[in-house]
C-alpha positions in Angstrom: 99.1 192.0 41.6 96.0 191.9 44.3 94.2 188.7 43.5 90.4 189.0 42.8 88.4 186.8 45.1 84.6 187.0 46.5 84.7 189.4 49.5 84.5 186.8 52.6 87.0 184.3 51.0 90.2 186.2 51.2 93.0 184.3 52.8 94.3 185.9 55.7 97.2 185.5 58.2 95.3 186.8 60.9 94.2 183.3 62.4 91.6 182.6 65.4 94.9 181.0 67.2 97.0 184.2 66.7 94.6 186.2 68.5 93.6 184.0 71.2 97.0 182.6 72.0 99.1 185.5 71.0 97.4 188.1 72.9 97.7 189.3 76.0 95.1 191.8 78.2 97.2 194.5 79.4 95.8 196.9 82.0 96.0 198.7 85.5 99.7 200.0 85.4 101.8 201.3 88.4 105.1 203.4 88.3 107.6 202.5 91.3 109.8 205.1 92.7 112.6 202.9 91.4 112.0 203.7 87.9 110.1 199.8 87.6 106.7 199.9 86.0 104.1 197.4 86.8 101.1 196.0 85.2 98.5 193.2 85.0 98.2 191.0 82.4 95.5 188.7 81.4 96.6 185.4 79.5 94.0 183.4 77.3 96.5 180.5 76.8 96.5 180.0 80.6 92.6 179.8 81.0 92.5 183.7 81.2 94.5 183.8 84.4 95.8 187.2 85.3 99.4 187.7 86.6 100.8 190.8 87.9 103.9 191.6 86.0 107.0 194.2 86.4 109.6 195.5 84.4 112.5 196.9 86.1 114.1 199.8 84.8 116.5 198.8 82.0 115.2 195.2 82.7 113.0 192.6 80.9 109.5 191.8 81.9 109.0 189.2 84.7 105.9 187.8 86.5 105.8 188.9 90.2 102.8 186.4 91.6 103.4 182.8 92.0 102.4 180.4 89.1 99.1 179.7 89.3 97.9 182.7 91.1 95.1 184.8 89.5 94.9 188.6 90.1 91.0 189.2 89.9 88.4 190.5 92.3 84.8 189.6 92.0 83.4 192.7 93.6 80.4 193.9 91.2 81.3 190.9 89.5 83.0 192.7 86.9 86.1 193.6 89.2 88.8 195.8 88.7 91.1 197.2 91.4 92.5 193.9 92.4 95.9 194.9 93.2 97.9 198.0 94.5 101.5 198.8 94.6 102.3 200.1 98.0 106.2 200.4 97.9 109.0 199.6 95.1 108.9 195.8 96.3 105.5 195.6 97.9 101.9 194.9 96.6 98.6 194.0 98.0 96.6 191.7 95.8 93.4 189.6 95.3 93.2 186.1 94.3 90.5 184.9 92.3 90.0 181.6 93.8 89.5 182.8 97.4 88.9 186.5 96.9 90.9 187.0 99.8 93.7 190.0 99.9 97.3 189.1 99.9 100.5 191.1 100.7 103.4 190.0 98.5 107.1 191.3 98.8 109.2 191.2 95.9 110.4 187.7 95.8 108.8 186.1 98.8 105.5 184.2 99.2 102.4 185.9 99.3 100.6 186.3 102.6 97.0 186.5 103.4 95.9 189.6 105.4 92.2 189.0 105.4 90.3 185.9 106.8 89.2 182.5 105.1 85.3 183.5 104.3 82.5 181.3 105.7 81.2 180.9 102.4 83.6 180.3 99.4 84.7 183.5 97.9 82.0 185.1 100.4 84.3 187.9 101.4 85.4 190.0 98.4 87.9 193.1 98.3 88.9 195.6 95.9 90.1 199.2 95.3 92.9 199.6 97.8 94.4 202.2 99.1 97.3 202.8 101.6 97.7 205.2 104.4 100.8 207.6 104.5 101.9 205.8 107.7 102.3 202.7 105.7 100.8 200.3 108.0 97.1 200.8 107.2 95.0 199.9 104.1 91.5 200.8 103.2 89.4 198.9 100.5 86.0 198.2 99.4 84.8 194.8 100.9 81.6 192.9 99.5 80.2 190.1 102.0 78.0 187.4 100.5 76.2 184.9 102.8 72.5 183.2 102.4 69.9 184.8 100.6 70.4 188.3 101.3 71.4 190.6 99.0 75.4 191.2 99.4 76.8 194.2 101.5 79.2 196.7 100.3 81.2 198.9 102.7 84.8 200.2 103.0 87.1 199.0 105.7 90.0 199.5 107.2 92.6 197.0 107.6 96.1 196.6 109.0 98.7 195.7 106.4 100.2 193.1 108.3 97.0 191.4 108.6 97.3 191.3 112.5 93.5 192.2 113.3 90.2 192.0 111.7 89.0 194.8 109.3 87.1 197.9 110.6 84.1 199.1 109.0 84.7 202.9 108.1 81.7 203.6 105.7 78.5 201.6 105.6 74.3 202.0 104.8 74.9 203.0 100.9 74.4 199.9 98.6 77.6 200.4 96.8 81.2 202.1 97.5 84.0 202.7 95.7 87.5 204.8 95.7 88.6 205.2 99.3 91.1 207.5 99.0 93.5 209.2 101.6 94.9 212.7 101.8 98.4 212.9 101.7 98.7 214.2 105.5 96.6 211.2 106.5 94.1 213.2 108.2 91.0 212.5 105.8 89.2 210.1 103.8 87.2 210.8 100.6 85.0 207.9 98.7 82.2 207.5 96.5 78.6 205.8 97.2 75.5 205.4 95.3 72.2 203.8 95.9 70.0 201.4 94.0 68.2 202.1 91.3 71.2 204.1 90.4 74.5 203.5 88.6 77.4 205.1 88.9 76.9 206.9 85.9 73.7 208.1 86.8 74.0 209.5 90.5 76.7 209.4 92.7 77.9 210.9 96.1 81.6 212.2 97.1 82.0 212.3 101.0 84.7 212.8 103.2 85.4 212.0 106.8 88.0 212.1 109.1 90.2 208.9 109.4 90.2 209.3 112.9 86.6 209.4 113.2 84.7 208.2 110.1 81.3 208.5 111.8 81.7 212.2 110.8 81.5 211.7 107.1 79.9 214.6 105.3 79.0 215.0 101.3 81.0 217.3 99.0 79.4 216.6 96.1 76.0 215.0 96.0 73.7 216.8 93.2 70.6 215.3 92.1 71.7 213.3 88.6 75.3 214.4 89.5 78.0 211.3 88.4 81.2 211.9 90.3 84.0 209.6 89.3 87.6 209.4 90.0 88.6 211.3 93.2 92.0 212.1 94.2 94.2 214.3 96.5 96.9 216.6 95.1 99.8 217.4 97.1 98.3 220.5 98.9 95.8 218.3 100.2 92.9 219.5 97.7 90.7 217.1 96.7 90.4 217.1 92.9 87.7 215.0 91.2 85.4 214.5 87.9 81.8 215.5 87.7 79.0 215.9 84.6 77.0 218.4 86.7 77.4 220.7 83.4 76.4 217.9 81.3 80.0 216.6 80.3 82.7 214.8 82.8 85.2 217.9 83.9 87.4 218.1 86.7 86.9 220.1 89.9 88.9 220.8 92.7 88.4 222.1 96.3 89.8 225.7 96.5 92.0 224.8 99.8 92.9 222.0 102.0 90.4 220.6 104.6 92.6 221.5 107.5 92.7 219.6 110.9 89.6 217.5 111.3 88.8 219.0 115.0 88.8 222.4 113.3 87.0 222.0 110.1 83.5 223.2 110.6 82.8 223.6 107.1 84.1 221.8 103.9 86.2 223.9 101.2 84.2 225.2 98.5 84.9 223.5 94.9 85.9 225.2 91.8 85.8 224.2 88.2 89.3 223.4 86.7 88.0 222.4 82.9 85.2 223.2 80.8 85.4 220.9 77.9 82.4 219.7 75.8 84.1 216.5 76.1 84.3 213.7 78.8 87.2 213.3 81.4 85.5 210.4 83.0 84.6 207.0 82.0 81.4 205.0 83.1 82.5 202.9 86.3 82.3 199.5 85.4 85.4 198.8 87.0 87.3 199.9 90.2 90.6 201.5 90.2 89.9 204.0 87.0 92.0 206.7 86.9 91.6 209.4 84.1 93.8 212.2 85.9 97.1 212.5 87.5 99.1 215.3 89.1 103.2 215.8 87.8 105.6 217.0 90.2 105.4 220.4 88.5 101.2 220.7 89.6 100.0 220.4 86.2 97.8 217.6 85.6 97.5 215.2 82.6 93.9 213.8 81.6 92.2 211.3 79.4 90.4 213.4 77.2 87.4 211.4 75.1 85.6 213.5 72.2 83.1 211.6 70.2 84.6 208.3 71.7 88.1 209.2 70.7 90.3 209.1 73.6 93.4 211.0 73.6 95.7 212.4 76.6 96.0 216.0 77.4 97.7 218.5 79.9 96.0 220.7 82.1 97.7 223.6 83.8 98.0 223.5 87.6 95.4 226.5 87.9 93.3 224.6 85.1 91.9 226.2 82.0 92.2 225.2 78.4 93.5 221.4 77.8 96.6 220.6 75.4 96.9 217.9 73.1 100.0 215.9 73.9 100.2 214.7 70.1 100.5 211.2 70.9 99.1 208.7 68.2 96.9 206.8 71.0 93.1 206.9 70.6 92.0 204.2 72.9 93.0 203.8 76.7 90.6 200.6 77.5 89.4 200.9 81.2 91.8 204.2 82.0 94.1 204.1 84.6 97.0 206.5 84.7 99.8 206.2 87.1 102.6 208.9 87.6 106.1 209.2 89.4 107.5 212.8 89.1 106.8 213.6 85.1 106.4 210.5 83.9 103.0 208.9 83.4 102.2 205.1 82.9 99.0 204.0 80.8 97.8 201.0 78.6 96.5 202.4 75.4 96.5 201.5 71.4 95.5 203.3 68.5 94.1 202.1 64.7 97.8 201.4 64.0 99.3 200.4 67.5 98.5 197.4 69.2 97.4 197.5 73.0 100.7 198.3 75.0 101.9 199.5 78.2 103.6 202.6 77.5 105.8 205.1 79.9 105.7 208.9 78.7 108.0 211.5 79.9 105.8 214.5 79.6 108.5 217.3 79.6 110.3 215.6 76.1 107.4 213.7 74.9 109.4 210.7 74.7 107.6 207.3 75.3 109.0 204.0 76.1 106.8 200.7 75.7 107.3 198.4 78.7 105.0 195.4 77.2 102.8 194.7 74.1 99.6 192.8 74.0 101.2 190.6 71.3 105.0 189.9 70.3 103.8 189.7 66.4 103.3 192.7 64.3 100.1 193.1 61.7 101.3 193.7 58.3 100.7 197.2 57.2 98.3 195.9 54.3 96.2 194.3 56.5 95.6 197.3 58.9 92.0 198.5 58.4 91.8 202.4 58.9 88.5 203.2 61.0 86.7 206.5 60.1 83.8 208.1 62.1 80.7 208.3 60.6 77.2 209.6 61.6 74.0 208.7 60.2 70.2 209.7 60.9 68.3 207.3 63.1 65.1 207.1 64.9 63.3 210.6 66.5 65.7 212.7 63.9 68.7 211.9 65.9 72.0 211.3 64.7 73.7 208.0 66.1 77.7 207.3 65.4 79.7 204.6 64.5 83.6 203.7 63.3 83.6 202.1 60.2 86.3 199.5 59.4 86.2 198.9 55.6 87.8 195.3 54.2 91.3 195.5 53.7 94.1 193.2 52.3 96.8 194.1 50.2 96.6 190.9 48.3 93.0 191.0 47.6 90.5 192.9 45.9 86.9 192.0 45.7 85.4 191.3 42.0 84.0 194.3 40.1 80.6 195.2 40.9 80.4 193.3 44.1 79.9 194.6 47.5 81.4 193.2 50.8 79.2 191.7 53.5 78.9 193.9 56.7 79.3 192.8 60.2 77.5 195.8 62.5 79.1 195.2 65.9 76.9 196.3 69.1 79.1 197.0 72.1 78.3 195.8 75.7 77.3 197.8 78.8 75.3 199.1 77.3 76.6 202.4 79.0 80.2 202.2 77.6 81.8 203.1 74.0 83.6 201.9 71.2 86.7 203.5 70.5 89.0 203.6 67.2 91.7 200.9 67.7 94.0 198.1 66.5 91.4 195.2 67.3 93.0 192.0 65.6 89.5 190.5 66.1 88.3 193.0 63.9 91.0 192.6 61.4 90.1 188.9 61.6 87.0 189.8 59.6 88.2 193.0 57.5 91.4 190.8 56.1 88.8 188.4 54.9 86.8 191.0 53.0 84.1 191.9 55.6 83.2 195.8 56.6 82.8 196.2 60.2 80.8 198.9 61.8 81.4 199.5 65.5 78.4 201.2 66.5 78.1 203.7 69.6 74.3 203.9 69.7 72.3 206.4 71.6 73.2 205.9 75.3 76.8 205.3 74.9 79.2 207.5 76.8 82.0 209.5 74.9 79.4 212.0 73.8 78.5 213.8 77.1 75.5 213.2 79.3 72.7 214.0 77.3 73.7 211.4 74.3 74.3 208.9 77.2 70.8 209.7 78.9 69.1 208.5 75.5 68.9 205.5 76.5 66.9 206.1 79.4 63.5 204.2 79.4 64.2 202.9 75.8 66.8 200.1 75.8 65.9 197.7 73.3 64.8 200.4 71.0 67.1 203.1 70.2 70.4 200.9 70.4 68.7 198.5 68.2 67.3 201.6 65.8 71.0 202.6 65.9 72.3 199.1 64.8 70.0 199.4 62.2 70.6 202.7 60.8 74.1 202.4 60.5 73.6 199.1 58.3 71.3 200.8 56.1 73.5 204.2 55.8 76.4 202.0 54.8 74.2 200.3 52.5 72.7 203.1 50.9 75.9 204.7 50.3 77.1 201.9 48.3 79.9 200.7 50.7 78.4 197.4 51.7 76.0 194.5 50.2 72.6 195.6 51.7 71.7 191.7 51.5 74.5 190.4 53.5 74.1 192.3 56.6 75.2 190.5 59.9 75.0 192.0 63.5 77.1 190.4 66.6 77.6 191.3 69.8 78.3 190.3 73.3 76.0 190.8 76.8 74.0 194.0 76.1 75.5 194.1 72.7 74.0 190.3 72.3 70.6 191.8 73.3 70.8 194.4 71.1 71.6 191.7 68.3 68.6 189.5 69.4 66.3 192.7 69.4 67.5 193.4 66.0 66.8 190.0 64.4 63.3 189.7 66.1 62.0 193.5 65.6 63.8 194.6 62.4 64.2 192.5 59.0 67.6 194.1 57.8 70.1 191.8 59.0 70.3 188.1 57.2 72.6 186.5 60.3 73.3 187.5 63.9 75.8 186.3 66.5 74.8 186.7 70.0 77.6 186.2 72.7 76.2 185.8 76.3 73.3 188.0 75.2 70.1 188.9 77.1 67.2 187.2 75.6 64.8 187.8 78.3 64.9 191.3 80.2 62.6 190.3 82.9 64.5 187.3 84.0 67.8 189.5 83.8 65.8 191.8 86.3 65.1 188.9 88.6 68.4 186.9 88.5 71.4 189.1 88.0 73.7 189.9 90.4 73.4 193.0 92.9 75.4 195.6 90.9 72.8 195.5 87.9 69.8 194.4 89.7 68.2 197.7 89.3 70.0 199.1 86.0 66.9 198.2 84.0 64.8 200.3 86.4 66.3 203.1 84.2 66.8 201.5 80.9 63.0 199.8 80.8 61.1 201.0 83.8 60.7 199.5 87.6 60.2 196.2 87.8 57.9 194.3 88.5 55.6 197.6 88.1 56.5 197.5 84.5 56.6 193.9 83.5 54.4 194.2 80.4 57.6 196.5 79.0 60.0 193.9 79.8 57.9 191.4 78.1 57.3 193.6 74.8 61.5 194.2 74.7 62.6 190.3 75.2 63.1 188.7 72.1 62.6 185.3 73.6 58.9 186.0 73.4 58.8 186.8 69.8 61.0 184.1 68.2 58.5 183.7 65.5 59.3 186.9 63.9 63.0 186.2 63.4 63.5 185.7 59.7 67.5 185.4 59.9 70.0 182.4 60.7 71.4 183.0 64.5 74.1 181.6 66.3 74.6 181.9 70.1 77.6 181.2 72.4 77.1 181.0 76.2 79.4 180.3 78.9 77.9 177.8 81.2 79.0 179.5 84.7 77.7 182.9 83.4 76.0 184.7 87.1 75.4 187.7 84.8 73.6 186.4 82.0 72.6 182.9 83.1 72.7 179.9 80.4 69.0 179.4 81.0 68.5 182.3 79.1 70.4 181.1 75.8 68.6 177.6 76.3 65.3 178.9 76.2 66.1 180.7 73.4 67.4 177.8 71.5 64.5 176.1 72.5 62.1 178.4 71.1 64.1 178.7 67.9 64.2 174.9 67.6 60.3 175.1 68.0 59.9 177.5 65.5 62.1 176.2 62.6 64.4 179.1 62.8 67.9 178.4 61.5 70.4 178.5 64.2 73.6 177.2 66.1 74.3 176.9 69.5 78.1 176.6 71.4 78.1 176.3 75.2 81.1 176.2 76.9 82.3 174.6 80.3 84.1 176.8 82.8 83.5 180.2 80.8 81.8 183.0 82.6 80.4 186.3 81.4 83.1 187.0 79.0 85.4 184.5 77.4 88.7 184.5 78.7 90.1 180.7 77.3 92.2 180.7 74.2 90.4 177.5 73.3 87.0 179.0 73.4 87.9 182.1 71.6 89.5 180.2 68.7 86.2 177.9 68.6 84.0 180.9 68.7 85.8 182.7 65.7 85.9 179.5 63.6 82.4 178.9 63.9 81.2 182.2 63.6 83.0 182.5 60.0 81.8 179.1 59.2 78.3 180.3 60.1 78.1 183.4 58.1 79.8 181.6 55.0 76.9 179.2 54.9 74.2 181.8 55.4 75.9 184.7 53.5 77.0 182.4 50.4 80.5 182.3 50.7 83.5 180.0 50.9 85.9 180.6 53.5 89.7 180.1 52.6 90.3 178.6 56.2 89.9 175.0 56.9 87.4 175.1 59.4 85.6 172.8 61.9 81.7 172.6 60.6 79.0 173.6 62.6 75.6 172.0 63.1 73.0 174.5 61.8 69.5 173.4 62.7 66.3 173.9 60.9 
């Protein structure tokens, strides 16, 4: 018989240390010709270090990079594309410590192939591509120095590191995705300029490898976002574009021919016409949502209403076919192919994140690595369901609701559970239905969790994504409030015990909800934006003009920035707030949290503040993650009126 206990006070085996120490961040898989599968593995228990891993065919996982190596690039600050498999036993990778590129042969020692920068970590690299000659690499390089804005470009460098890199594309503010045709004659790449973000407007260019000065645009429509270019075996260029309102697949109808004979670029045909997205917002490098099998057909990640699934597409295009896999979340999608097999990292509401290899013909899957060696008891699995609800301007917004679930407990008759509304980061990204031990931490203790895909989220087409243009801090906040109100009105949760939490842009929505609305009793902001004006002035290059689209041009519309900055309206807060901040955060610097804390203290707002040495934007250390979860639970217990079953270190709540 299940024990009757107040919501929030249920005992749960999903402890903070299990989440932090037992978890591994898995991503960027690659299949080798010898059947081995490689991937990048982040380890919170080792200070957030990312190690390069390999599992040989029929063998066990093994670490490839030397102890202490941290495979991570800081290009665009968010990174991605920090390593590349060049052969069955050869890789190139970037070490976080110095941002240099290293060549590594299996069983050997890494050899630097880029020079020591004059400024520490001032020469950064990402998104590698090997030429068919096996001797030359292309990559994105970002140069830092002095007070000038960092310079981004595409460079070519010898794999042996025998001479300096040669610049092959420069002049635009940003570059990504250098991709070489199989015949080695053509290079394709993406570029874009301020104030655009890559999901707003990008251009696809091609250039002869031997004459990079002859680059020409292939796809450069106004307001068109191009993503993930890739060449097929016939030297045709395939890419994703949202020119029809959804990220669909396109391909040139023919190869490009010899550069000296190519007067005109080949025309482009549309391969898919889905009312779903086959691309993702390009926050990181190295994304790949489509790959070609040995029979010429394609495997793609298709996102409909923020649910991601794997589909197949005939070589000639047409309708997509669901491959029938249980996965609903592919994280930052990276597909790798060898013959008829595809490797990827994915999860579902019942399956923890894992590196998976799929044999497309047979439909059989093999798991190379899971995010945790422990399994979650079925009685603790909260099955999310998609909800739609009315919001501002007559619009409909979306969320996934995870009900409180613990087979050993039920709430008292007549009591409704507290709700935690989660506002995802980005803000241009989306939440997927998945098994998140962090969410289960809450649901197994008796909380409901609503993961909101507010207007502006990806995964619902271009029109929905563009609803955040000029309205950041308004419509995203409205949708978080509307989700809480909807669940309270339908009787799912207790309307007097509503909390909101989020990180980065989600932290901004959290603070806006607490300042400009009165629905929530508590809020938790993780490295959240409190001062939009300070963010516009202080943030890094990649996002330095992001707010032009989300709010308005700065400083011309400084009035809007002030109107939407919670830091100027702290006296309106009626809820209790807890803030978490990394002291080495260069995206949302700690002075934002510190100024917010000072204002709350001056205005008598109940609050708590936890700051962490050595943490940046997004906490990676297990001890930090443990402390945050415990502190947040303790905080909610005090504010929402329940006694957690856990033995928790107290948090000082001022005022």
